[in-house]
N, C-alpha and C positions, 0 to 999 in steps of 0.2 A: 252636286248633291252628295251628302255623306252616305256611308254604308248603312247607318241606322235609319236614315230617312228612306233610303231604297228598300230596306227590309220591311218598314211599316207602310210603304207606298202601296196603294190599291190599284195603281195603273195596270191595266191588262186584265183585271178581274171584272166580272159582271155581277150584278146583284142576284141573289138566289131567286128573285121573283121571275127572272127570265126562265129558270128551270120549271116554274109553275105556269109558264105562258101567260103570266099576269091575269090569271083567272080570278075574278073578284071573290067567288065563293071559296076557292082553295086558300087564297091569301087570308080571307077572314077566319077560316078554320084554324090555320097555323097561328095567326096573330093572337086570336082570342085564347087558344089553348095555352100557348107559351106565356101569355100575360097572366092568366089565372094561376098557372103552376109557379111562376116567379113570385107572384103576390103571396102565395101560400108558403113558399120557401123562405120569403123574407119575414114572414110573421113567426115562423117556428123558432129562429134564433132569439127573437125578442121574448118569446115565452120561456125559452131555456134560461135567458139572462134573468128574468123576473123570478124564476124558480130558485136559481142559485143565490140570488140576493136575499130571498126570504128563508133560506136554509143555511144559516151560518155554521150549523153543526156538521156540515159535510166535510169529509176528509179532503186533503189537498189533492190526492190522486183523482177523486171523484170530480172535483172542480176542473181539473185539467181535461178529463174526458168530456165534460160539458162544453168547455171552450172548443175542443177539437170537433165535436158534433156541430156546434153552432157555426164554426168556420166552414165545415164541409157543406152544410145545408145552404149557407149563404153563397158559396161557390156554385152550387147546383142552380140556385136562383139566377145568378149572373149568366150562366150558360143559356138559360131560357130567354133572358133579356136579349142577349146577342142573337139568339135564334130569330127574334122579331126584327132586329136592326139589319141583319144581313139580307133580309128580304128586299130591302130598298138600297142599302149601302154595302158594298163588297168589303167589309172590314174582317176578312177571314183570318188575318194574322192575329188581331186582337182576340177574336173568338177562340182561336187555337190556344193562345196564352192563358185565357180564362179557363179553358178545359184542362190545360196542363196543371194549372194551379189547383184546380179541383181534384185532379187525379192524385197529385202529391199529398194534398190534405187527406184524401180518402185512404191512401196507403198508410199514412201515419196513424189515422184513426183506427183502422182495422188492426194494425200492429199493436196499438196500445190496448185495444178492447179485449182481444182474446186472452192475454195473460191475466187480465183483471177479472175475466168472467167468473172463475171460481170464488174469488173474494166477493164479487157482487151478489153471487147466489147465496152467500152466507148471511146476507142482510135479512134479518127475520121480518116476516110479513106480519100484519096485524093479527091474523088468526094464529100464527105461531106464538106471538106474544101473549095472546089470551090463553093458549094451552100451557105456556110456561108459567103464567100466573096461577093457573089452576093447579099445576103440579107443586108450586111453592106452597100454596094453601094446604094441599094434602100433606106435604112434608111437615109443615107446622103442626098439623093435627097429629101426625104420626109421632112427632117428637114429644108433643104433650102427653100422648099415651105412653111413650117410653119413660118419660120422667115419672109418671104415675106408677109404672111397673117397677122402676128403680126404688121408688119410695116403699112399695110393698115388699120388694126384696130386702131392703135394708132393715125392715122390721124383724125378719128372721136371721139376719146376719150375725147378730151377737150370739145366738144359740149355736149357729154353725161354727163360729170362731171358737167357742168354748169346747165344742165337741172335737174340733181339730187340735186344739191345744192339748187336750187329754191324750189324743192319739200320739202327738209328738212326744209327750212325756213318757208314754209307754215305750215308744221306739227308742228314746234316749236310754231308758233303763235297760232295754234289751241289748243295745249297743254297748253299754258299759259292762254288762255281764259277759258279753261275747269276747270282748277284747281284754278283760281283766286277766292278768297273768300270762298273756300272750307275748310274742316277741315283737309285736307292732306297737310303736309309739307314735302319737299324733300331737301336732302342735300348730299353732297359728302365730304368725309373726307379722308386725306392721312394716312400713317402709323404712323405719329406723332399725330394723332387725331386733326388735324388742318382742319378747314372747307375750302374747295377749291371751293365749289359751293353751293348756297342755292336758294330755290324757294318756295314762299308763306309760310314764317315762321310764325307759330302761337305763341302766347305768351306761355312761355317766350323766345322762340327761336328768336323772333323778336329783342331781345336785341343784338344778335350776329351779327358779320360781317365776310365776307370771310377773312381768314387769322388768325382768333382767334381759340383758343383751346376750348374743351368742358367745362373745368373748368373756373373759373373767374366769369362771370356775371350770371351763372346758379346756383350758390350756392355751398356750400362745399360738398353736396352729389352727385353732377353731375358726378365727375370722376368715382365713384364706380358704380352708376346706369347706366350710359351710356358707360363709357370707358371700363368696364369689358366685356360686350357682344361684343363690337366692336373689342377688342383685340382677343376675342375667334374666331370671324369670320376671322380676319386677319391671325390667326395661322392655323385654320383648312380649310379656303377657302370654307366653307360650309355655306349656308344661315341660318339665325337664326331669329325666331320671339319671342318677349317678350313684357311685359308691364312694364312701368316705371311710377312712380309718383314723380314729382319734386316739393318740397316745396320752393316757391320763394315768398318773401315778405309776409309771412303769408298765402299765398294762395297755394293750391295744384293743380297742373296741371298733368293730367293723359294722357298718350299716349300709343297706341298700335304700336309697332315699328317692322318693317321688315328690317333686315340688310342683304345686298347682297354683295358678293365679287365684286370688280370692279378694274379698272385701271385708275388712275388719268391722267391728261394731260401730265405729264412728263414720262409716262410709268411705274411708280412705282405702287406697289399694294396699293389699297385703298378699301373703302366701299361706297355703296350707301344706304342711310338710308331714308326709307319712314315712316313717323310718322303720325298716325291718331289721332286726338284729341278726346279722349273719356271722357273728364272731365265731361261733362254734362250727359253722359251715366252712369258714375260711381255715380254721385249724385242721378240720378233716381234709380239706383240699391240700393243705401244706403237707399233711401226713401222707396223703396219696402220692404227692410229688415225690417225697422221699422213697416211698415204696416203688414207684415207677422207675426212679433213677436206679434203685437197687436191682430191679428186675432187668433194666437195660444193661447195667454193669454185668450182671450174671449171664445174660444172654450173649453179650460180647465175649465174656470169658468162655462160654460154651462154643461160640464160633471159633475162637482162638484154639480151643482144645481140638475141635474137629479139624481145623487146619493143621495143627501139629500132628494129629493121628494120620491125616492123609499124607503128609510129607514123609513121616516115618515108614508108613506102609509102602509108598512109592519107592522110597530108597531101598527098602528090604526086597521089594519085588523087581527092582531094576526098571521101573517105569520112567518115561521121559520127564525131565525137569519142567519142560514147557507145559506139559499137561497139568502138573501140580501147581505151577505158577498161575495158569488160567483159572483153575479151580479156586485158589486162594484169592484171586482178584474178584471173582464173583461172590465169594463169601464176604469180602470187604465191602462190596457195593451193597449187599444186603445189610450189613451192619450200619452203613451210613444212612440207608433208608429207615432202618429201625430207630436210629437216634432221632431222626426227624419226626417220626410218628410219636415217639415217647415225649418229645419236647412239646407236643401239642395235646398232651393227655390222651393219646390214642384216639383222638377224633379224626385224624387223617393227616394229610400232608399237602402243603401248597405245591402246585406244579412247578412254579418258578424256582423256589429253593431246592426242590427235588432235582430238577435238571441241572441247576448250577452246582449242586453238590456232586453229582455224578460226573460233571465235566471239570471239576476242580483240579484234576491231575494234569490237565493240558498245559503246556509250557506257556509262560507269560507272553513270549513273542508271537505265539500263534493265536492269542485271544482276540486280536484285531480282526481276525478272519472268521470269527464266530459271532452269530447273531441269535439271540433268544428273545422271542416276542410272543405275547398272548395275554388274554384277560386273566383276572384273578380267579383261579379254580383250585378247589380243594378236593383231592381224590381220597378214597377210602384207604385204610391201612393196607388191605390186601392188594389193592391196585397199585399203591405206591411201591410195594416190594417187587411186583412183576415189572412195572415200568422201570425201576432201578436196574434190574437185570438187563432189560432190553437196551436202555441208554448206555450202560457200561459196555455191552457187546458192540454197539455201534461206534462208541467213542474209541474203543480199543482197535477196531478194524480201521477206522479213519486215520488213526495215528500210524498204524503199520502199513496199510495198503492204500488208503483213500485220500481224501482231500487235504488232511494235515501232513501227508507224506510228499506233497508237491507245493512249490512256492505260490502258485496261483489258485490253490484250492480254497474253497469257501464252504462253510457249514451254516445252515439256517435251521433252527428248531422253532417251529411256529405251531400254534394251536388256536382253535376257535371254539366257541360255545354256541350251540344252536338248540332250538326247541324241537324235539322229536315227538313221535306219537305217544310215547309213554313218559316223557320227561326230557330233561336236558341231556344233550349228546355232545361229547367232546371229540373233535377231530385233531389228532396230533400228527405232525409231519416232520420227519428228519430228512433234509435234502442236502446232498453234497454236490457241488459244481466245480468247474474249473480243473478237472482232472487232465493230466497230460496225455492220457491215452484211454480208450474205452475200457471200463472195468471188466475184469474177467471173473465171473462168479466162481468162488472156490467150491470145493466139494461140499455136498450137503451134509454138514456135520451138526453138532449140537447147537451151535450158534444160529445156523440157518433155521433149524427147527424151532428154536426159541422165538425168533422173530416172525416166522411165517405161521406157526400153529400154536405154540404153547401160550405165548402172551396174549394174542387176540382172544383165544378161547377162554383163558383165565379171566379176562376183563369182560366177558360176555359180549364181545363185539366182533369186529372183522378187520383184516388188514394183512400186510405182507410186505416183502422186500422186492423192489423193482430196480433193475439195472438198465439205465438209458445209454445213449451214445457216449456221453462224457459226464456221467453223474450217477449217483445212487440215491434212491428215494425209499424211505420206509414210512408207511402211513398206517395208522390204526385209528379206528372209529369205535367208541365204546360209550355206553350209557353212564352218566355221572352218578 
């Protein structure tokens, strides 16, 4: 006998009727109940098949669920049929296989049903369809009422348009009166850089006429100076502000121009250009530059005079030469800071060029041991002068006694910008490392007072000089 035959063999099993002691009433109860349940289970798949066949509009996933339900119910019916058979014949293996098949189908059906439940719940019921139909009818009525309201509104639209047209004309006259004779010129250009509208043109724009291009009467440099930013705005559709200077007939005309994307009369892309004549302002600025350079020259002459007087006085009084040299070096550092401030129209001085200028005297072979790092920061003219004195003092000491006097010495000048309670705060740090021996603080002279008290107080902050084991640190924190 093969293994398959042994597996399905019922030898050794006894019918389930033995468990019921072959009582006729109990046998009849089980047989009748299982038969009725099986008949009902067999009829349900037939009803499902008839429903699916009569509803061709069902989605494919709904049909699959119907097939799973029919198969599951059919398996349930077969389990009840075998419930009757095993009362007289011990076919328990077949009965178990039918139950296993039914269990597998039930698991698949449950797994497919739960994900589909939200979509099945979305299927509208007849009452929901009636409510939707009622809403559609109400919406149709509302739209008819809206159309009637629009018709009533259109009746008064021409009157409103005429009134607004008169208001626009009044505003246009006021605009013309306000800009007439001012330094503001307005123009509209299309994508071909052709003028489509102009108002109050200042020289040399007064040479142009509507319909002309930017080049031509404005000189050979006009296409590059005006055309390039206009093309950039036409491409990006983002506003742009710039300054242009047009040399025409030997005279320079300077304008501050604001270019804004626009749409010309034919609906094509264009730009609106507002040009403010700053020619006179530029001339005044140039004049102020000359005055500032003259002031700087005279201030440096004054510093040189003070230096000469100090040297003559020291020589006459027999003062040490080193004292005069130190005083002259401090004057020179002030002069360098003054030049930096003057070059920026007395608005201040950038911290990076200020530091680099005060350390410019350091020998080229020692520059590799110097690191300057920090964000872009502009300090006030007063702060620049005090910082110049401090940096000069530190650099001089480093050259004579500190990091630049030893082969392994390093100097790092770093600063950072942070937001304080009342505004931006700068933390500047001078750090010397790699000294061959611990630094020995010198006597508390003018340089030490300058670094510990004078400069921090003048900057409205705090700081001081600190001597570590093998390094020197000077740190100052001050509001920007």
